C-alpha positions in Angstrom: -7.1 -14.6 -15.6 -4.9 -12.7 -13.2 -7.5 -11.9 -10.5 -6.8 -13.1 -7.0 -8.2 -16.6 -6.9 -9.8 -16.3 -3.5 -11.5 -13.0 -4.4 -12.6 -14.5 -7.7 -14.2 -17.5 -5.9 -15.9 -15.1 -3.5 -17.5 -13.1 -6.3 -18.5 -16.3 -8.2 -20.1 -17.7 -5.0 -22.2 -14.5 -4.8 -23.3 -15.1 -8.4 -24.2 -18.7 -7.7 -26.2 -17.6 -4.6 -28.6 -15.7 -6.9 -31.4 -18.1 -8.0 -31.6 -16.3 -11.4 -28.0 -17.6 -12.1 -27.9 -20.8 -10.1 -31.1 -22.3 -11.5 -30.3 -21.5 -15.1 -26.5 -22.3 -15.0 -25.2 -24.9 -17.5 -21.6 -26.0 -17.8 -21.0 -26.1 -21.5 -17.3 -27.3 -21.2 -16.2 -28.4 -17.8 -12.8 -27.2 -16.5 -10.0 -28.9 -18.6 -6.3 -28.4 -18.5 -4.1 -28.2 -21.5 -1.3 -26.2 -23.0 -1.3 -23.1 -25.2 1.6 -21.4 -27.0 2.8 -18.3 -25.3 3.3 -15.5 -27.8 5.4 -12.5 -26.9 6.7 -9.4 -28.7 10.4 -8.8 -28.9 11.0 -5.3 -27.6 13.5 -3.9 -30.1 12.1 -4.9 -33.5 8.6 -5.4 -32.2 8.3 -8.9 -33.8 6.2 -11.6 -32.3 7.5 -15.1 -31.5 6.5 -18.1 -29.6 8.3 -18.4 -26.3 7.0 -21.8 -25.3 4.0 -23.7 -24.0 2.0 -22.7 -20.9 -0.3 -24.9 -18.9 -3.8 -23.4 -18.6 -7.3 -24.5 -17.5 -10.3 -23.4 -19.5 -14.0 -23.6 -18.9 -17.2 -22.4 -20.5 -20.7 -22.0 -18.9 -24.0 -20.6 -19.9 -26.9 -18.9 -18.1 -29.9 -19.2 -20.3 -28.5 -18.2 -23.8 -25.7 -16.0 -22.4 -22.3 -17.8 -22.5 -19.2 -17.1 -20.4 -15.7 -18.4 -20.9 -12.4 -18.3 -19.0 -8.8 -19.5 -19.2 -6.5 -19.3 -16.2 -2.8 -20.1 -15.9 -2.0 -23.4 -14.3 -4.2 -26.3 -13.3 -6.9 -24.5 -11.4 -10.4 -26.0 -12.1 -12.2 -24.0 -9.4 -10.7 -20.7 -10.6 -11.5 -21.4 -14.2 -15.1 -22.2 -13.3 -15.4 -19.2 -11.1 -14.0 -16.9 -13.8 -16.3 -18.4 -16.4 -19.3 -17.8 -14.2 -18.3 -14.2 -13.6 -17.7 -13.7 -17.3 -21.2 -15.0 -18.1 -22.9 -12.9 -15.4 -21.0 -9.8 -16.6 -22.5 -10.2 -20.1 -26.1 -10.3 -18.8 -28.5 -7.4 -19.0 -31.2 -8.4 -16.5 -31.8 -5.6 -13.9 -31.9 -8.1 -11.0 -28.3 -9.0 -11.7 -27.0 -5.4 -11.7 -25.4 -5.7 -8.2 -23.6 -8.9 -9.3 -22.3 -7.1 -12.4 -21.1 -4.2 -10.1 -19.3 -6.8 -7.9 -17.6 -8.2 -11.0 -16.6 -4.7 -12.2 -15.2 -4.0 -8.8 -13.1 -7.3 -9.0 -11.8 -6.2 -12.4 -10.9 -2.8 -11.0 -9.1 -4.3 -8.0 -7.2 -6.6 -10.3 -6.2 -3.8 -12.7 -5.1 -1.7 -9.7 -3.1 -4.5 -8.2 -1.3 -5.3 -11.5 -0.5 -1.6 -12.1 0.9 -1.3 -8.6 3.0 -4.4 -9.0 4.2 -3.1 -12.4 5.1 0.3 -11.0 6.9 -1.3 -8.0 8.9 -3.6 -10.3 10.0 -0.6 -12.5 10.9 1.5 -9.5 13.3 -1.3 -8.3 14.8 -1.5 -11.9 15.1 2.3 -12.4 18.5 2.6 -10.6 20.0 0.0 -12.9 19.0 1.9 -16.1 21.9 2.8 -18.3 22.0 6.1 -20.1 23.7 5.8 -23.5 25.0 8.7 -25.3 24.3 9.0 -29.0 27.4 8.7 -31.3 27.5 10.8 -34.4 
């Protein structure tokens, strides 16, 4: 869901270039936009609550009997379809698709690294504003 859309499309196009995927691909549920409730956890008491609605696009595809599903934030049909294709291929076990699965794993690793870096950068900018409270007895 949080992968770079251009990179996601690139990996999905690699998957679709493979005849073993392209020839057996079936769109089970085409990309469709809707809303879902965004649930968050309150940081002090750790209680969950619904913050509001978020627009998403979801899609489901199948290659032979293997299904793949995706939901992306916003109205992005192409990204939802690309993510569903990647999800489907990542669940396969055919040896001829091993290189594609490796490309998908690489995309996931890149995404995780980018998100961790962004998180770290955000916290480093917030660190100077941290307040140190003394405990009262």
